[in-house]
C-alpha positions as a Markdown table, in Angstrom:
| # | Residue | x | y | z |
|---|---|---|---|---|
| 1 | Met | 2.0 | -11.0 | -6.6 |
| 2 | Asn | 3.1 | -12.8 | -9.8 |
| 3 | Met | 1.8 | -16.3 | -10.4 |
| 4 | Asn | 3.8 | -16.7 | -13.6 |
| 5 | Cys | 7.0 | -18.5 | -13.9 |
| 6 | Asn | 9.2 | -15.5 | -13.3 |
| 7 | Pro | 8.0 | -13.7 | -10.1 |
| 8 | Ile | 10.4 | -10.8 | -10.5 |
| 9 | Ala | 9.9 | -10.0 | -14.2 |
| 10 | Pro | 8.4 | -6.5 | -13.8 |
| 11 | Ile | 10.8 | -3.6 | -13.5 |
| 12 | Leu | 11.5 | -2.1 | -10.1 |
| 13 | Ile | 9.9 | 1.3 | -9.8 |
| 14 | Phe | 11.5 | 4.2 | -8.0 |
| 15 | Thr | 9.6 | 7.4 | -8.5 |
| 16 | Leu | 9.9 | 10.7 | -6.8 |
| 17 | Phe | 8.4 | 13.7 | -8.4 |
| 18 | Leu | 7.4 | 17.0 | -6.7 |
| 19 | Ser | 3.8 | 18.1 | -7.0 |
| 20 | Thr | 4.2 | 21.8 | -7.4 |
| 21 | Gln | 1.0 | 22.9 | -9.1 |
| 22 | Ala | -1.1 | 25.2 | -6.9 |
| 23 | Cys | -4.9 | 24.9 | -6.8 |
| 24 | Gly | -6.5 | 26.8 | -9.6 |
| 25 | Gly | -8.1 | 30.1 | -8.4 |
| 26 | Ser | -8.0 | 31.6 | -4.9 |
| 27 | Ser | -10.8 | 32.3 | -2.6 |
| 28 | Ser | -11.4 | 35.8 | -1.2 |
| 29 | Ala | -14.4 | 34.8 | 0.9 |
| 30 | Glu | -13.6 | 34.8 | 4.7 |
| 31 | Gly | -13.9 | 31.4 | 6.2 |
| 32 | Asp | -13.0 | 29.4 | 3.1 |
| 33 | Thr | -10.4 | 26.7 | 3.6 |
| 34 | Asp | -7.0 | 27.5 | 2.2 |
| 35 | Met | -4.7 | 25.0 | 0.5 |
| 36 | Ser | -1.9 | 24.0 | 2.9 |
| 37 | Ser | 1.4 | 25.5 | 1.9 |
| 38 | Asp | 3.2 | 22.4 | 3.1 |
| 39 | Thr | 4.0 | 19.6 | 0.7 |
| 40 | Phe | 4.3 | 16.1 | 2.2 |
| 41 | Ser | 6.5 | 13.2 | 1.1 |
| 42 | Phe | 5.2 | 9.6 | 0.8 |
| 43 | Leu | 7.2 | 6.4 | 0.6 |
| 44 | Ala | 5.2 | 3.3 | -0.4 |
| 45 | Leu | 6.8 | -0.2 | 0.2 |
| 46 | Gly | 5.4 | -3.5 | -1.0 |
| 47 | Asp | 4.8 | -5.9 | -3.8 |
| 48 | Ser | 2.5 | -6.1 | -6.8 |
| 49 | Tyr | -0.4 | -4.5 | -4.9 |
| 50 | Thr | 1.7 | -1.4 | -4.3 |
| 51 | Ile | 3.2 | -1.3 | -7.8 |
| 52 | Gly | -0.2 | -1.8 | -9.3 |
| 53 | Glu | 0.4 | -4.9 | -11.5 |
| 54 | Ser | -1.8 | -4.8 | -14.6 |
| 55 | Val | -3.2 | -1.3 | -14.1 |
| 56 | Asp | -2.1 | 2.1 | -15.4 |
| 57 | Ser | 0.5 | 3.8 | -13.2 |
| 58 | Thr | -2.1 | 6.5 | -12.4 |
| 59 | Gln | -4.4 | 3.9 | -10.9 |
| 60 | Arg | -1.9 | 2.5 | -8.3 |
| 61 | Trp | -3.4 | 3.0 | -4.9 |
| 62 | Pro | -0.6 | 5.1 | -3.5 |
| 63 | Val | -0.8 | 7.4 | -6.5 |
| 64 | Gln | -4.6 | 7.6 | -6.2 |
| 65 | Leu | -4.2 | 8.4 | -2.5 |
| 66 | Ala | -1.7 | 11.2 | -3.1 |
| 67 | Arg | -4.0 | 12.6 | -5.7 |
| 68 | His | -7.0 | 12.5 | -3.4 |
| 69 | Met | -5.1 | 14.1 | -0.5 |
| 70 | Ser | -3.9 | 16.9 | -2.8 |
| 71 | Gly | -7.4 | 17.5 | -4.0 |
| 72 | Ala | -8.5 | 17.7 | -0.4 |
| 73 | Gly | -6.0 | 20.5 | 0.3 |
| 74 | Ile | -3.1 | 18.5 | 1.6 |
| 75 | Leu | -0.4 | 18.6 | -1.0 |
| 76 | Val | 1.4 | 15.2 | -1.3 |
| 77 | Glu | 4.4 | 14.6 | -3.6 |
| 78 | Glu | 4.2 | 11.8 | -6.2 |
| 79 | Pro | 4.9 | 8.8 | -4.0 |
| 80 | Met | 8.3 | 7.1 | -4.1 |
| 81 | Ile | 7.4 | 3.5 | -4.7 |
| 82 | Val | 9.7 | 0.7 | -3.8 |
| 83 | Ala | 7.9 | -2.5 | -4.9 |
| 84 | Arg | 8.0 | -5.4 | -7.3 |
| 85 | Thr | 5.6 | -8.0 | -8.4 |
| 86 | Gly | 6.4 | -11.3 | -6.6 |
| 87 | Trp | 8.4 | -9.9 | -3.7 |
| 88 | Thr | 8.3 | -11.6 | -0.3 |
| 89 | Thr | 9.3 | -9.9 | 2.9 |
| 90 | Asp | 13.0 | -10.8 | 2.6 |
| 91 | Glu | 13.0 | -9.7 | -1.1 |
| 92 | Leu | 11.5 | -6.3 | -0.1 |
| 93 | Val | 14.3 | -5.9 | 2.4 |
| 94 | Ala | 16.9 | -6.5 | -0.3 |
| 95 | Gly | 15.0 | -4.2 | -2.7 |
| 96 | Met | 15.0 | -1.4 | -0.1 |
| 97 | Glu | 18.8 | -1.8 | 0.3 |
| 98 | Glu | 19.2 | -1.7 | -3.4 |
| 99 | Ala | 17.1 | 1.4 | -3.7 |
| 100 | Gly | 19.4 | 3.2 | -1.2 |
| 101 | Ile | 16.5 | 5.1 | 0.4 |
| 102 | Thr | 17.8 | 8.2 | 2.2 |
| 103 | Gly | 16.2 | 10.8 | 4.4 |
| 104 | Thr | 12.8 | 10.7 | 6.1 |
| 105 | Tyr | 9.3 | 10.8 | 4.9 |
| 106 | Asp | 6.1 | 12.3 | 6.2 |
| 107 | Met | 4.2 | 9.1 | 5.6 |
| 108 | Val | 5.3 | 5.5 | 4.8 |
| 109 | Ser | 3.0 | 2.7 | 3.7 |
| 110 | Leu | 3.7 | -1.0 | 4.0 |
| 111 | Leu | 1.8 | -3.8 | 2.2 |
| 112 | Ile | 3.7 | -7.2 | 2.0 |
| 113 | Gly | 3.1 | -10.9 | 2.6 |
| 114 | Val | 0.9 | -12.3 | -0.1 |
| 115 | Asn | 3.9 | -14.0 | -1.8 |
| 116 | Asn | 5.0 | -15.5 | 1.5 |
| 117 | Gln | 1.6 | -17.1 | 1.7 |
| 118 | Tyr | 1.6 | -18.2 | -2.0 |
| 119 | Arg | 5.0 | -19.8 | -1.7 |
| 120 | Gly | 4.0 | -21.7 | 1.5 |
| 121 | Arg | 6.5 | -19.8 | 3.7 |
| 122 | Asp | 6.5 | -20.2 | 7.4 |
| 123 | Leu | 4.3 | -17.9 | 9.6 |
| 124 | Glu | 6.9 | -17.3 | 12.3 |
| 125 | Glu | 9.5 | -16.5 | 9.6 |
| 126 | Tyr | 7.0 | -13.9 | 8.3 |
| 127 | Arg | 6.5 | -12.5 | 11.8 |
| 128 | Val | 10.3 | -11.9 | 12.3 |
| 129 | Gln | 10.8 | -10.5 | 8.8 |
| 130 | Tyr | 7.7 | -8.3 | 8.9 |
| 131 | His | 8.7 | -7.0 | 12.4 |
| 132 | Asp | 12.1 | -5.9 | 10.9 |
| 133 | Leu | 10.4 | -4.3 | 7.9 |
| 134 | Leu | 7.9 | -2.4 | 10.1 |
| 135 | Ser | 10.8 | -1.2 | 12.3 |
| 136 | Gln | 12.6 | 0.1 | 9.1 |
| 137 | Ala | 9.4 | 1.7 | 7.9 |
| 138 | Ile | 9.1 | 3.5 | 11.2 |
| 139 | Ala | 12.8 | 4.6 | 10.9 |
| 140 | Phe | 12.0 | 6.1 | 7.5 |
| 141 | Thr | 9.5 | 8.5 | 9.3 |
| 142 | Gly | 12.2 | 9.6 | 11.7 |
| 143 | Gly | 11.0 | 7.2 | 14.4 |
| 144 | Asp | 7.2 | 8.0 | 14.5 |
| 145 | Pro | 5.1 | 4.8 | 14.2 |
| 146 | Glu | 1.9 | 7.0 | 13.9 |
| 147 | Arg | 3.2 | 8.0 | 10.4 |
| 148 | Val | 3.2 | 4.5 | 9.2 |
| 149 | Leu | 0.2 | 3.1 | 7.3 |
| 150 | Val | 0.0 | -0.7 | 7.1 |
| 151 | Leu | -2.5 | -2.4 | 4.7 |
| 152 | Ser | -3.6 | -6.0 | 5.3 |
| 153 | Ile | -2.9 | -8.7 | 2.7 |
| 154 | Pro | -5.7 | -9.0 | 0.1 |
| 155 | Asp | -7.3 | -12.4 | -0.7 |
| 156 | Trp | -6.2 | -13.5 | -4.2 |
| 157 | Gly | -8.2 | -16.6 | -3.7 |
| 158 | Val | -11.4 | -14.9 | -4.9 |
| 159 | Met | -9.9 | -13.9 | -8.2 |
| 160 | Pro | -10.6 | -15.8 | -11.5 |
| 161 | Phe | -7.0 | -16.9 | -11.5 |
| 162 | Ala | -7.7 | -19.1 | -8.4 |
| 163 | Glu | -10.3 | -21.2 | -10.3 |
| 164 | Gly | -9.8 | -24.9 | -9.4 |
| 165 | Arg | -7.8 | -24.1 | -6.2 |
| 166 | Asp | -8.9 | -24.5 | -2.6 |
| 167 | Arg | -10.3 | -21.0 | -2.1 |
| 168 | Asp | -11.2 | -21.6 | 1.5 |
| 169 | Gln | -7.7 | -22.7 | 2.3 |
| 170 | Ile | -6.2 | -19.7 | 0.7 |
| 171 | Ala | -8.6 | -17.5 | 2.7 |
| 172 | Arg | -7.6 | -19.2 | 6.0 |
| 173 | Glu | -3.9 | -18.8 | 5.2 |
| 174 | Ile | -4.3 | -15.1 | 4.3 |
| 175 | Asp | -6.2 | -14.6 | 7.5 |
| 176 | Ala | -3.4 | -16.3 | 9.5 |
| 177 | Phe | -0.8 | -14.0 | 7.9 |
| 178 | Asn | -2.9 | -11.0 | 8.6 |
| 179 | Arg | -3.3 | -11.9 | 12.3 |
| 180 | Ile | 0.4 | -11.8 | 12.6 |
| 181 | Lys | 0.6 | -8.5 | 10.7 |
| 182 | Arg | -2.0 | -6.9 | 12.8 |
| 183 | Glu | -0.4 | -8.1 | 16.1 |
| 184 | Glu | 3.0 | -6.7 | 15.1 |
| 185 | Thr | 1.5 | -3.5 | 13.8 |
| 186 | Asp | -0.6 | -2.8 | 16.9 |
| 187 | Arg | 2.4 | -3.6 | 19.1 |
| 188 | Ala | 4.5 | -1.1 | 17.3 |
| 189 | Gly | 1.8 | 1.6 | 17.4 |
| 190 | Ala | 1.4 | 2.0 | 13.6 |
| 191 | Trp | -1.9 | 2.3 | 11.8 |
| 192 | Phe | -3.5 | -0.9 | 10.4 |
| 193 | Val | -6.2 | -0.9 | 7.8 |
| 194 | Asp | -8.1 | -4.0 | 6.7 |
| 195 | Val | -8.5 | -4.1 | 2.9 |
| 196 | Thr | -8.9 | -7.9 | 2.9 |
| 197 | Glu | -12.7 | -7.9 | 3.2 |
| 198 | Ile | -12.9 | -5.2 | 0.5 |
| 199 | Ser | -10.7 | -7.4 | -1.7 |
| 200 | Arg | -13.2 | -10.3 | -1.3 |
| 201 | Asp | -15.9 | -8.2 | -3.1 |
| 202 | Ala | -14.1 | -9.1 | -6.3 |
| 203 | Ala | -15.7 | -12.6 | -6.0 |
| 204 | Ser | -19.0 | -11.0 | -7.2 |
| 205 | Asp | -17.9 | -7.9 | -9.0 |
| 206 | Pro | -15.7 | -8.4 | -12.1 |
| 207 | Ser | -15.1 | -4.6 | -12.3 |
| 208 | Leu | -12.8 | -5.0 | -9.3 |
| 209 | Val | -10.5 | -7.4 | -11.2 |
| 210 | Ala | -7.6 | -6.3 | -13.5 |
| 211 | Ser | -7.2 | -7.7 | -16.9 |
| 212 | Asp | -4.9 | -10.5 | -15.8 |
| 213 | Gly | -7.6 | -12.1 | -13.7 |
| 214 | Leu | -5.4 | -12.0 | -10.6 |
| 215 | His | -4.7 | -8.4 | -9.4 |
| 216 | Pro | -7.1 | -5.6 | -8.4 |
| 217 | Ser | -8.4 | -3.1 | -10.9 |
| 218 | Gly | -8.1 | 0.6 | -10.5 |
| 219 | Asp | -11.7 | 0.6 | -9.1 |
| 220 | Met | -10.6 | -1.8 | -6.4 |
| 221 | Tyr | -7.7 | 0.4 | -5.5 |
| 222 | Ala | -10.1 | 3.3 | -5.3 |
| 223 | Arg | -12.0 | 1.4 | -2.6 |
| 224 | Trp | -8.8 | 0.9 | -0.7 |
| 225 | Val | -8.1 | 4.6 | -0.9 |
| 226 | Ala | -11.5 | 5.3 | 0.5 |
| 227 | Ala | -10.6 | 3.0 | 3.4 |
| 228 | Val | -7.3 | 4.6 | 4.2 |
| 229 | Arg | -7.8 | 8.3 | 3.4 |
| 230 | Asp | -9.1 | 9.4 | 6.8 |
| 231 | Ile | -6.1 | 7.9 | 8.5 |
| 232 | Ala | -3.8 | 9.5 | 5.9 |
| 233 | Met | -5.5 | 12.8 | 6.8 |
| 234 | Arg | -4.7 | 12.3 | 10.4 |
| 235 | Ile | -1.1 | 11.4 | 9.7 |
| 236 | Leu | -0.4 | 14.4 | 7.5 |
| 237 | His | -2.8 | 17.0 | 8.8 |
| 238 | Pro | -4.3 | 16.1 | 12.2 |
| 239 | Ser | -6.7 | 19.1 | 12.2 |
| 240 | Lys | -8.3 | 17.8 | 9.0 |
| 241 | Gly | -8.5 | 14.1 | 10.1 |
């Protein structure tokens, strides 16, 4: 989310690098867990929260998740990220078309909606556009909704940037958008993870706020990863979930 004059100033990021390094050392002891020989692909769709506005690229939550999964023995490629600060649902649709995404992915994440709320966009418009985005995310997995990981919209109203604004109203509106998001996600059969309550911890913990006073820090994103990692395990390696 970008609360500055130009909501689309940051550069659109499309990254896709193969993680080919093997684990250092091999175990000869019977019964030790071997690193999976499979390497999984990960497409992350969203806005500033997915691109990691105001944090180092290594601290973006999709990048942290891929690193965590690989460390746990499930090799995940560097995520392909299609996201831009300031994007609403319809702008993400346009960005996906511009990216020319091809093929299918082992896991797709979707986190979008905060800018719809910030701009005062209609809830039912959000439902329709989010439904279409979720359908496209499922298509990117080859049609398997259980390979789609949806994160709830964080509450930016707890951030220092929101000083002087009606924080309670922001929270109510965020919750309303998230109810729609959860309803549509559950209906489609995809995974839904609530990071909104985690985001509200930033109200009392400055270490969870990035330097711009608006976006999450790398430490906050690490908390999100802790919330989604078990589901990601189940998506990519059911026997480990």
